[in-house]
Rosetta silent file (secondary structure, phi, psi, omega in degrees, C-alpha in Angstrom):
SEQUENCE: MAKDSLRELYIDELRDLYNAETQLVKALPKMAKAASNDQLREAFEEHLRQTSEHVSRLEQIFERLEEKPSGKKCLGMEGLVKEGAETMKEDYTDEVKDAAIIGAAQRVEHYEMAGYGTVRAIAELLGENEDVSLLEQTLEEEKQADQKLTELAGKINPRAAEGEEAEAGNTTAASQGTRSGSKSKRAA
SCORE:     score description
SCORE:     0.000 S_00000001
   1 L     0.000  130.608 -179.291   -9.614  -35.479   23.348 S_00000001
   2 L   -71.189  141.200  175.823   -6.427  -33.509   22.789 S_00000001
   3 L   -86.375  130.482 -171.747   -5.711  -32.172   19.342 S_00000001
   4 L  -126.655   17.100 -178.994   -2.286  -33.397   18.374 S_00000001
   5 L  -131.220  151.335  177.311   -1.641  -32.342   14.802 S_00000001
   6 H   -61.663  -35.016  179.024   -0.548  -29.208   13.044 S_00000001
   7 H   -62.406  -41.658  176.636   -3.363  -29.721   10.552 S_00000001
   8 H   -62.281  -41.208  177.517   -5.946  -29.507   13.393 S_00000001
   9 H   -62.947  -41.349 -179.990   -4.313  -26.326   14.617 S_00000001
  10 H   -59.995  -49.074 -179.910   -4.366  -24.975   11.063 S_00000001
  11 H   -64.453  -40.062  177.818   -8.098  -25.632   10.682 S_00000001
  12 H   -62.236  -45.221  179.319   -8.793  -24.171   14.135 S_00000001
  13 H   -66.013  -37.953  177.187   -6.843  -20.992   13.265 S_00000001
  14 H   -64.057  -41.657  176.732   -8.646  -20.731    9.929 S_00000001
  15 H   -62.368  -38.717  177.974  -12.023  -20.978   11.736 S_00000001
  16 H   -62.449  -46.004  178.219  -10.917  -18.240   14.109 S_00000001
  17 H   -63.641  -39.982  178.999  -10.015  -16.023   11.150 S_00000001
  18 H   -59.386  -47.214  178.306  -13.256  -16.847    9.426 S_00000001
  19 H   -64.850  -39.703  178.309  -15.258  -15.744   12.434 S_00000001
  20 H   -59.907  -45.041 -179.114  -13.121  -12.624   12.805 S_00000001
  21 H   -65.431  -40.871  179.449  -13.791  -11.658    9.193 S_00000001
  22 H   -66.876  -33.162  175.171  -17.524  -12.268    9.490 S_00000001
  23 H   -65.233  -38.571  179.792  -17.588  -10.065   12.600 S_00000001
  24 H   -67.850  -35.186  177.633  -15.831   -7.348   10.571 S_00000001
  25 H   -58.032  -31.544  176.800  -18.358   -7.568    7.778 S_00000001
  26 H   -81.782  -33.301 -174.467  -20.910   -6.434   10.356 S_00000001
  27 H   -82.455  -35.357 -176.237  -18.669   -3.841   12.054 S_00000001
  28 H   -59.013  -39.064  176.774  -17.212   -2.025    9.041 S_00000001
  29 H   -62.338  -34.179  177.702  -20.451   -0.403    7.867 S_00000001
  30 H   -67.422  -38.444  179.120  -20.883    1.054   11.380 S_00000001
  31 H   -68.504  -39.174  177.428  -17.341    2.438   11.274 S_00000001
  32 H   -62.602  -41.687 -179.435  -17.961    3.938    7.849 S_00000001
  33 H   -66.876  -35.008 -178.499  -21.165    5.566    9.100 S_00000001
  34 H   -76.152  -21.545 -177.947  -19.401    6.969   12.173 S_00000001
  35 L   -72.963  132.764  177.040  -16.539    8.520   10.121 S_00000001
  36 L   -91.336  -25.816 -179.204  -16.999   12.195    9.369 S_00000001
  37 L   -80.337  128.834 -176.434  -14.068   12.324    6.918 S_00000001
  38 H   -62.947  -40.540 -179.630  -15.108   11.266    3.424 S_00000001
  39 H   -65.437  -36.348  178.643  -11.756    9.586    2.626 S_00000001
  40 H   -67.798  -43.545  179.122  -11.942    7.594    5.846 S_00000001
  41 H   -60.198  -45.515  179.150  -15.522    6.548    5.107 S_00000001
  42 H   -62.968  -36.438  178.975  -14.470    5.469    1.604 S_00000001
  43 H   -64.777  -40.314  178.456  -11.536    3.495    3.023 S_00000001
  44 H   -67.767  -37.930  178.768  -13.872    1.570    5.323 S_00000001
  45 H   -65.272  -41.589  177.073  -16.288    0.922    2.449 S_00000001
  46 H   -63.498  -43.012 -177.435  -13.408   -0.350    0.280 S_00000001
  47 H   -70.083  -28.393  173.698  -12.146   -2.561    3.117 S_00000001
  48 H   -61.926  -45.369  176.922  -15.665   -3.962    3.550 S_00000001
  49 H   -58.851  -44.300  178.574  -15.531   -5.115   -0.084 S_00000001
  50 H   -65.136  -38.050 -177.659  -12.119   -6.673    0.535 S_00000001
  51 H   -64.997  -36.906  176.913  -13.270   -8.300    3.766 S_00000001
  52 H   -63.190  -37.707  175.657  -16.111   -9.979    1.878 S_00000001
  53 H   -67.848  -35.586  178.622  -13.466  -11.354   -0.521 S_00000001
  54 H   -61.967  -41.910  177.116  -11.385  -12.515    2.467 S_00000001
  55 H   -61.563  -42.793  178.229  -14.401  -14.501    3.670 S_00000001
  56 H   -62.027  -42.085  179.152  -14.783  -16.026    0.202 S_00000001
  57 H   -61.554  -44.310  178.859  -11.125  -16.991    0.075 S_00000001
  58 H   -63.285  -39.535  177.027  -11.398  -18.699    3.464 S_00000001
  59 H   -62.930  -35.268  176.046  -14.518  -20.530    2.267 S_00000001
  60 H   -62.219  -44.193 -179.652  -12.514  -21.746   -0.765 S_00000001
  61 H   -62.821  -46.297  179.546   -9.835  -23.083    1.560 S_00000001
  62 H   -61.072  -41.939  179.578  -12.426  -24.852    3.769 S_00000001
  63 H   -62.440  -44.237  178.416  -14.096  -26.362    0.741 S_00000001
  64 H   -63.341  -36.391 -179.871  -10.784  -27.666   -0.568 S_00000001
  65 H   -82.254   -5.308 -177.395   -9.941  -29.064    2.842 S_00000001
  66 L    58.281   46.074  179.798  -13.466  -30.588    3.093 S_00000001
  67 L  -128.043  161.331  175.904  -14.020  -28.819    6.409 S_00000001
  68 L   -95.323  139.793 -178.904  -16.699  -26.457    7.734 S_00000001
  69 L   -77.297  -14.717 -174.238  -15.716  -22.855    8.471 S_00000001
  70 L   -88.437  173.085  174.054  -18.016  -22.503   11.458 S_00000001
  71 L   110.478    1.996 -179.612  -17.611  -23.643   15.018 S_00000001
  72 L  -136.283  135.141  175.471  -15.163  -21.111   16.453 S_00000001
  73 L  -104.576  127.973  177.630  -15.758  -17.692   18.018 S_00000001
  74 L   -86.568   97.620 -177.835  -12.924  -15.215   17.655 S_00000001
  75 H   -67.656  -33.772  178.841  -12.852  -13.627   21.096 S_00000001
  76 H   -62.517  -46.194  179.327   -9.975  -11.327   20.164 S_00000001
  77 H   -68.144  -36.925  176.586  -11.910   -9.756   17.316 S_00000001
  78 H   -56.575  -45.599  178.102  -15.023   -9.606   19.457 S_00000001
  79 H   -65.502  -41.117  178.231  -13.107   -7.498   21.979 S_00000001
  80 H   -64.239  -40.178  177.827  -11.614   -5.268   19.316 S_00000001
  81 H   -65.478  -42.813  178.024  -15.039   -4.692   17.746 S_00000001
  82 H   -62.948  -42.810  176.053  -16.506   -3.857   21.157 S_00000001
  83 H   -59.793  -42.119  179.051  -13.730   -1.369   21.828 S_00000001
  84 H   -62.396  -40.955  178.912  -14.306    0.203   18.436 S_00000001
  85 H   -65.053  -39.366  177.142  -18.046    0.487   19.161 S_00000001
  86 H   -63.760  -39.298  178.235  -17.325    2.190   22.486 S_00000001
  87 H   -60.817  -42.660 -177.474  -15.000    4.647   20.697 S_00000001
  88 H   -67.579  -21.562  179.267  -17.718    5.548   18.217 S_00000001
  89 H   -85.394  -12.083 -177.002  -20.115    6.358   21.081 S_00000001
  90 L   -65.843  152.019 -178.494  -17.691    8.823   22.692 S_00000001
  91 L   -92.235   64.119  177.728  -18.632   12.529   22.536 S_00000001
  92 L   -95.770  162.423  170.701  -15.560   13.679   20.598 S_00000001
  93 L   -65.789  164.509 -177.398  -15.403   16.359   17.940 S_00000001
  94 H   -55.471  -47.893 -174.961  -15.594   14.937   14.402 S_00000001
  95 H   -66.877  -40.735  179.642  -11.832   15.110   13.810 S_00000001
  96 H   -68.363  -39.406  177.072  -10.936   13.546   17.192 S_00000001
  97 H   -62.210  -43.242  177.531  -13.536   10.805   16.680 S_00000001
  98 H   -58.856  -43.840  179.079  -12.059   10.042   13.237 S_00000001
  99 H   -62.393  -37.889  178.516   -8.629    9.817   14.824 S_00000001
 100 H   -68.955  -40.460  179.464   -9.971    7.421   17.500 S_00000001
 101 H   -64.652  -39.829  178.053  -11.726    5.288   14.867 S_00000001
 102 H   -61.178  -44.353  179.221   -8.470    5.030   12.876 S_00000001
 103 H   -59.798  -43.305  178.524   -6.694    3.780   16.016 S_00000001
 104 H   -63.417  -41.951  179.464   -9.374    1.181   16.602 S_00000001
 105 H   -67.078  -35.334  177.753   -9.239    0.072   12.969 S_00000001
 106 H   -70.391  -32.055  173.561   -5.495   -0.246   13.004 S_00000001
 107 H   -61.738  -39.258  177.215   -5.630   -2.500   16.053 S_00000001
 108 H   -62.710  -45.910 -178.343   -7.991   -4.702   14.039 S_00000001
 109 H   -61.066  -42.414 -178.414   -5.643   -4.699   11.027 S_00000001
 110 H   -65.956  -37.473  176.017   -2.641   -5.651   13.159 S_00000001
 111 H   -61.141  -46.315  179.218   -4.617   -8.477   14.751 S_00000001
 112 H   -65.281  -43.004  178.525   -5.582   -9.773   11.305 S_00000001
 113 H   -57.950  -41.516  177.845   -2.034   -9.474    9.997 S_00000001
 114 H   -64.222  -42.424  179.590   -0.796  -11.593   12.876 S_00000001
 115 H   -64.519  -44.677 -179.442   -3.502  -14.193   12.261 S_00000001
 116 H   -69.271  -36.803  177.405   -2.918  -14.408    8.505 S_00000001
 117 H   -62.242  -40.846  179.136    0.840  -14.523    8.975 S_00000001
 118 H   -62.992  -52.087 -176.288    0.414  -17.445   11.360 S_00000001
 119 H   -70.051  -31.993  176.365   -1.865  -19.508    9.136 S_00000001
 120 H   -63.651  -41.597  178.894    0.203  -18.775    6.062 S_00000001
 121 H   -65.299  -39.491  177.245    3.303  -20.139    7.835 S_00000001
 122 H   -66.181  -41.531  178.033    1.398  -23.254    8.934 S_00000001
 123 H   -59.643  -39.878  177.986    0.055  -23.740    5.388 S_00000001
 124 H   -62.408  -45.371  179.095    3.620  -23.615    4.091 S_00000001
 125 H   -63.233  -33.416 -179.893    4.729  -26.281    6.572 S_00000001
 126 H   -83.983   -5.197  179.587    1.776  -28.472    5.596 S_00000001
 127 L    74.928   22.259 -179.520    2.544  -28.048    1.898 S_00000001
 128 L   -87.164   69.297 -172.319   -0.850  -26.405    1.259 S_00000001
 129 H   -60.137  -37.775  176.571    0.536  -24.293   -1.593 S_00000001
 130 H   -62.059  -41.809  179.558   -2.891  -23.200   -2.958 S_00000001
 131 H   -66.247  -40.110 -179.807   -3.821  -21.985    0.484 S_00000001
 132 H   -55.766  -44.787  178.725   -0.514  -20.160    0.896 S_00000001
 133 H   -60.607  -48.464  179.437   -1.283  -18.104   -2.206 S_00000001
 134 H   -63.574  -41.816 -179.186   -4.791  -17.167   -1.043 S_00000001
 135 H   -67.582  -38.410  177.562   -3.613  -16.372    2.471 S_00000001
 136 H   -63.597  -42.179  179.930   -0.703  -14.266    1.155 S_00000001
 137 H   -60.274  -45.161  178.427   -3.069  -12.284   -1.014 S_00000001
 138 H   -65.801  -42.511  178.455   -5.287  -11.506    1.980 S_00000001
 139 H   -58.164  -42.693  179.403   -2.282  -10.684    4.174 S_00000001
 140 H   -64.252  -38.639  178.194   -1.058   -8.172    1.581 S_00000001
 141 H   -66.866  -36.460  175.687   -4.503   -6.541    1.461 S_00000001
 142 H   -64.801  -41.300  176.516   -4.533   -6.250    5.255 S_00000001
 143 H   -64.184  -40.333  179.799   -1.119   -4.551    5.114 S_00000001
 144 H   -68.104  -37.565  177.477   -2.353   -2.158    2.405 S_00000001
 145 H   -64.958  -40.020  178.235   -5.450   -1.303    4.513 S_00000001
 146 H   -63.917  -42.213  179.265   -3.201   -0.584    7.510 S_00000001
 147 H   -63.992  -40.196  176.991   -0.975    1.606    5.332 S_00000001
 148 H   -61.272  -44.164  178.255   -4.028    3.494    4.046 S_00000001
 149 H   -63.075  -38.572  177.476   -5.148    4.122    7.621 S_00000001
 150 H   -62.574  -43.142  178.239   -1.666    5.373    8.487 S_00000001
 151 H   -62.823  -43.593  179.728   -1.808    7.818    5.562 S_00000001
 152 H   -65.421  -37.064  177.098   -5.248    9.009    6.593 S_00000001
 153 H   -62.939  -36.003  177.137   -4.085    9.459   10.170 S_00000001
 154 H   -62.462  -24.381  177.900   -1.288   11.680    8.862 S_00000001
 155 H   -93.553  -41.653 -172.448   -3.994   13.965    7.436 S_00000001
 156 H   -79.532  -44.913 -175.638   -6.730   13.643   10.060 S_00000001
 157 H   -60.698  -40.748  175.553   -4.780   13.649   13.308 S_00000001
 158 H   -63.229  -33.292  174.606   -3.137   17.064   12.730 S_00000001
 159 H   -65.001  -37.876  177.182   -6.622   18.512   12.099 S_00000001
 160 H   -65.193  -39.289  179.159   -7.786   17.043   15.391 S_00000001
 161 H   -68.364  -39.346  178.061   -4.781   18.661   17.092 S_00000001
 162 H   -62.008  -40.802  178.158   -5.517   21.998   15.362 S_00000001
 163 H   -62.468  -37.897  177.691   -9.060   21.873   16.647 S_00000001
 164 H   -68.342  -41.306  179.453   -7.800   21.363   20.184 S_00000001
 165 H   -62.737  -41.652  178.317   -5.353   24.228   19.806 S_00000001
 166 H   -63.450  -43.099 -178.698   -8.083   26.515   18.501 S_00000001
 167 H   -65.750  -41.119  177.993  -10.365   25.471   21.331 S_00000001
 168 H   -64.424  -39.378  178.946   -7.597   26.038   23.901 S_00000001
 169 H   -64.013  -40.549  177.337   -6.937   29.466   22.351 S_00000001
 170 H   -64.179  -41.811  178.847  -10.622   30.389   22.644 S_00000001
 171 H   -64.615  -42.113  179.534  -10.705   29.266   26.235 S_00000001
 172 H   -65.898  -43.307  178.540   -7.554   31.241   27.031 S_00000001
 173 H   -63.479  -42.256  179.999   -8.868   34.348   25.270 S_00000001
 174 H   -66.247  -40.602 -178.674  -12.201   34.093   27.054 S_00000001
 175 H   -71.993  -33.420  175.949  -10.587   33.684   30.441 S_00000001
 176 H   -67.238  -38.835  178.277   -8.183   36.573   29.771 S_00000001
 177 H   -62.657  -40.371  178.644  -11.120   38.711   28.731 S_00000001
 178 H   -66.640  -41.410  178.723  -12.881   37.893   31.969 S_00000001
 179 H   -64.582  -45.144 -177.584   -9.757   38.681   33.978 S_00000001
 180 H   -69.140  -31.509  175.833   -9.119   41.958   32.192 S_00000001
 181 H   -65.346  -36.857  179.696  -12.814   42.860   32.563 S_00000001
 182 H   -68.783  -38.537  178.100  -12.525   42.264   36.283 S_00000001
 183 H   -64.043  -40.377 -179.626   -9.449   44.457   36.464 S_00000001
 184 H   -62.030  -41.523 -179.028  -11.241   47.253   34.593 S_00000001
 185 H   -64.363  -39.425  179.946  -14.125   47.101   37.021 S_00000001
 186 H   -67.302  -36.266 -177.004  -11.759   47.311   39.954 S_00000001
 187 H   -70.174  -29.510 -177.857   -9.879   50.196   38.478 S_00000001
 188 L   -79.201    0.000    0.000  -13.082   52.180   37.961 S_00000001
């Protein structure tokens, strides 16, 4: 049977977000553990606390709507979490891995911001003013988390680049030493 109402779409989208958030509750501790930078680890731990609050807010909305939050799998978040897990398994230096984890986390934040923006707009159309307030609060926290990640990237990514430059310098110096050593042997 076709769903034909905006309310049904609203509930469906809320279920999708609920599943996305519960997936994140499981993924964020792994991201925190994989981070070598203390500030990045703390940011993930703080966002885990917020994500638990996001789940609670969604549960409040479902309770008020007399609906169940379960029944929907968020395939988008599942894919983003899998990509993040693959990133954490890569054999990067600590700084480069932190930069990669930030990128994965920001993709998650942007996905969530899009989802919360959508459901907030639908809640407004449906006149669900209590929900609008809760959804807006979560949306703002997602934006703040993204901003925090951007700030951390501004500190971490240059260190990752410095590490590459130092490594390239060592490789160049080593190869020049080998070349000059070869020339010395020929000259003798």
